[in-house]
C-alpha positions in Angstrom: -9.8 -1.2 13.0 -9.9 2.5 12.3 -13.2 3.1 10.4 -12.2 6.6 9.4 -14.0 9.2 7.2 -12.2 12.4 6.0 -13.2 14.2 9.2 -11.3 11.8 11.4 -7.9 12.6 9.8 -5.7 15.6 10.5 -2.4 16.5 9.0 0.3 14.5 10.6 -2.0 11.7 11.8 -0.6 8.2 11.3 -1.9 4.7 11.0 -0.3 1.2 10.7 -1.5 -2.2 9.6 -1.0 -5.7 10.7 1.6 -7.8 8.8 1.4 -10.1 5.8 4.1 -12.7 5.2 4.8 -13.6 1.5 5.4 -17.1 0.6 7.5 -18.3 -2.4 4.4 -19.7 -4.0 2.6 -16.4 -3.8 5.5 -14.6 -5.4 5.7 -17.1 -8.2 2.0 -17.1 -8.8 1.8 -13.3 -9.0 4.8 -13.2 -11.3 3.5 -15.8 -13.7 0.3 -13.9 -14.1 1.4 -10.3 -14.0 5.2 -9.7 -14.0 6.9 -12.6 -15.8 10.5 -11.6 -15.3 13.1 -14.3 -14.4 14.0 -12.8 -11.0 10.2 -12.9 -10.0 9.2 -16.3 -11.5 12.2 -18.6 -12.0 14.0 -19.7 -8.8 17.1 -21.0 -10.6 17.5 -18.0 -12.9 16.9 -15.6 -10.0 20.0 -17.1 -8.2 22.2 -15.6 -11.0 20.1 -12.5 -11.5 20.7 -8.9 -10.3 19.1 -9.6 -6.8 20.9 -12.9 -6.0 17.6 -14.7 -5.6 13.9 -14.7 -6.1 12.1 -11.4 -5.3 8.5 -10.2 -5.3 7.3 -7.9 -8.1 7.0 -4.3 -6.9 3.5 -4.3 -8.3 2.7 -7.2 -5.9 4.2 -5.2 -3.0 2.0 -2.3 -3.9 -1.1 -4.5 -4.2 -0.4 -6.1 -0.8 -0.1 -2.6 0.7 -3.5 -1.7 -0.6 -4.9 -5.0 0.7 -3.5 -4.4 4.2 -5.1 -0.9 4.3 -8.4 -2.3 3.3 -8.2 -5.2 5.8 -7.2 -2.8 8.6 -10.2 -0.7 7.6 -8.2 2.5 7.8 -11.1 4.0 5.8 -14.6 3.4 6.9 -16.5 0.9 4.8 -18.3 2.8 2.1 -16.3 6.0 2.8 -13.9 5.6 -0.2 -14.9 7.3 -3.4 -11.8 6.0 -5.2 -8.4 7.5 -6.0 -7.3 9.8 -8.8 -3.8 8.2 -8.6 -0.5 8.2 -6.8 2.8 10.0 -7.0 6.4 9.4 -6.0 6.2 5.6 -6.1 9.6 4.1 -5.1 10.7 0.5 -4.6 13.6 0.7 -2.1 14.6 -2.9 -1.2 13.8 -6.3 -2.7 11.0 -8.3 -1.0 11.9 -11.9 -0.7 10.0 -15.1 0.2 9.3 -15.2 3.9 9.4 -11.4 4.4 6.6 -10.0 6.5 5.3 -6.7 5.3 3.4 -4.0 7.1 2.1 -0.6 6.0 2.5 2.7 7.8 0.8 5.9 6.7 1.1 9.5 7.5 -1.4 12.2 6.4 0.2 15.2 4.7 -2.8 17.1 3.4 -6.6 17.2 3.6 -8.4 19.0 0.8 -12.1 19.5 1.1 -14.0 19.4 -2.2 -15.3 22.7 -3.3 -17.8 21.2 -5.7 -18.9 18.2 -3.6 -19.0 19.2 0.1 -19.8 15.7 1.3 -16.2 14.5 0.5 -12.6 15.6 0.0 -9.1 14.4 -0.8 -6.8 12.8 1.7 -3.1 12.9 0.6 -0.8 10.6 2.6 2.5 8.9 2.4 2.4 5.1 2.6 5.5 3.2 3.6 5.7 -0.6 3.3 8.3 -2.1 5.5 9.6 -5.5 6.3 10.1 -7.5 9.5 13.4 -5.7 10.1 11.8 -2.2 9.9 13.4 -1.5 6.6 11.3 0.5 4.1 10.8 -1.6 1.0 8.4 0.8 -0.8 7.0 4.2 -0.5 4.5 6.3 -2.4 2.3 9.4 -2.1 -1.3 8.4 -2.2 -4.5 10.3 -2.9 -7.8 9.0 -1.6 -11.2 10.6 -2.0 -13.2 10.1 1.1 -16.7 10.9 2.3 -17.1 13.2 5.3 -19.0 11.5 8.1 -20.7 14.7 9.3 -22.4 15.2 5.9 -23.2 11.5 5.3 -24.6 10.5 8.6 
């Protein structure tokens, strides 16, 4: 557990989460609800598809990455003020049933707010990688965080 406010980060600081193993059932359930493409939701059709088998939706991979960050409490409870978005989202390798994903982050910039001095923007790269250490997804995230010194 990290419990970090904006003040606790510096450019170049890193963090990593515990792992999450995806089951076939989880992949199918997500696909049926949110991304109903054959290679995500139909085991037989996926065998002849472009990925030679069932794969998780990239949206599911992204959501799992967010969940891992929140579970690891990379940000202190109550410190997050939301996010204005993300940039440079890339899905690099398919995620398959049985893969164990972890998230690794690296802070690239801290921007204190000029209009709200109790908070600021944290910009960081997030890499989702599998049990083999292969990056399966990366993106540039922006998170608005409270500053502990001004919120204590």
